[in-house]
N, C-alpha and C positions, 0 to 999 in steps of 0.2 A: 638612259644607264639605268638598265635593271637593279632591285635589291637583293640583296643575300637577307633575311632577317635572321638574326642570331639572340634567344634570347637564354638569358641565364636569372637562375631561384637561386635565392640561400636564405636562409635564415640568419634572422638581424633580433637581438632580443635585446631590449633595455641598452640601442644603440650598439651594442656587442653582433660581433658572429665568430664562430669558430674558425681555428686556425689551416683549418684545411679551407674552407672557405675562403677563408685571407688570402690564399696564397692560389688558389685556384682564380679569384679576381685578377691576380697582377698577371697569372699566365693567360684569360680570356683577354685583359685588354691591351698586352703584347701581342698576340693574336692576332685579334682588328685591328694594330696599325701596320703589321706584318700585308693582312690581306687586303689592305685598301690600298697597298703599289700593285701587289699581285695580282687583286683583279681589275686591274682600273682598267689596262688595255683591251681587255673583256668586254668592255661595259657593263662590268658590274660593278655593286660596291655594298662592302658588309654594313648592316642596320644595327648595330647591340641594343638590346634594350633588358637591363638590371634588374630584378623584380628581389622586393625583398618578402619574406614568409617570414610572419608573427609567431610566436612562440604556441598560441594555440593550431593554428593550421599545421603548424611543423608537430606539435604531437598527436595531430590525424593522421598528416601524412609526410611521415619523414621524408623518404624515398624522393620526396621534390624537393629537399634540401641540395644542394649543390647540383642542379640537373643544367644540363644543357641544350637547349635546341637548335635544330641548324635548318633553316630552311622548310621548317614549320616538323621537322620530326626529331627524333632525341637523338644526342647525338652516335648514342653507341649504334644506329641503324644505319646509319653512314659509314661506320668502323667493322661493324660484324661484331663487336662488344657487345657486354654482359651488364647491367646493373647488379650492384651487389650491394653490402652492407656489413662494417664494421664499428666496437665503441670509438667514440671519438672527445670531446672533453668535457666540460663543466656547461659551458653553456648549451649542448646538445641534449646534460643530461641522463639519464638511465637510456635511453633512446639511441638505436644503432643512425647513423650516417650513411650515406648515400657511398659507393663506390663505384670504379668502373673495371671489369677484367677485361683484358683483349691480351691472347697467343698467352694467357700460361700466368699472366702478369696484372698486377692486384693496384689501383691507383686511388689512394687517397687523396690528392690533389688532381686534381686533371692536367694534364701534360700542355703547353702551350704547341709544341708541336702534331699531337693529336688533335687539336682544335683546329688546328691551319689545315694538318688533315681529311677530318673530316667536311670543314668547308670549304675546301678546294673540290672534293666528290660530289658532295649538294650545288660548287658553283655550275658544275659541267652538266647539268640539268638544265640550267639556264640559256644554256648557249645552244641557239635555235640548230636545230639539222640542216646539215649542206652549208652552212654559212664559212664564210671565210676569214682568218685572220687578216690584218693587214700591220705592216710595219715598215716603217721608213729605211728605205735600204739605198746601199751605192751600187748594187749589183746594176750592173751597165746591157746585161746582156737580155731583160724583158721578159726573161722565163716565166716569173709569178712564183718565185721563188721567197721564202721569207727567213730573213736571216736568221743563226740561232743567235740567242740572248749573250748581250756581251760583255 
């Protein structure tokens, strides 16, 4: 099995995070759960690491909070998206928080489906060229076909 590293970083100040990071946290967890079953037949498993950013680190680099890296690259690279910023909440203070912009849409909370999509694109890079997928089949023609997912 090949690991697919997923790193998510967010501000945690005095045990609190902002609402957008809290929502993204739930979405990351749900996405990883879906990816575990989706990628298992490919011999790939997601490995989630979450890192807390303290207030001093956040103040030095606010765009590092609510940032997701998949397979060693920022999530935006896999999707052709852009990072942006917008005002957030009391936890973040006067600094703008990270957003993601894709196809004219700005996301303050990173959606589960975009996390899954980026991870699947990244996982496709782990599949060896010329590798064939195998699946159990009741096909008796020995044609070498792979049945469609049930």
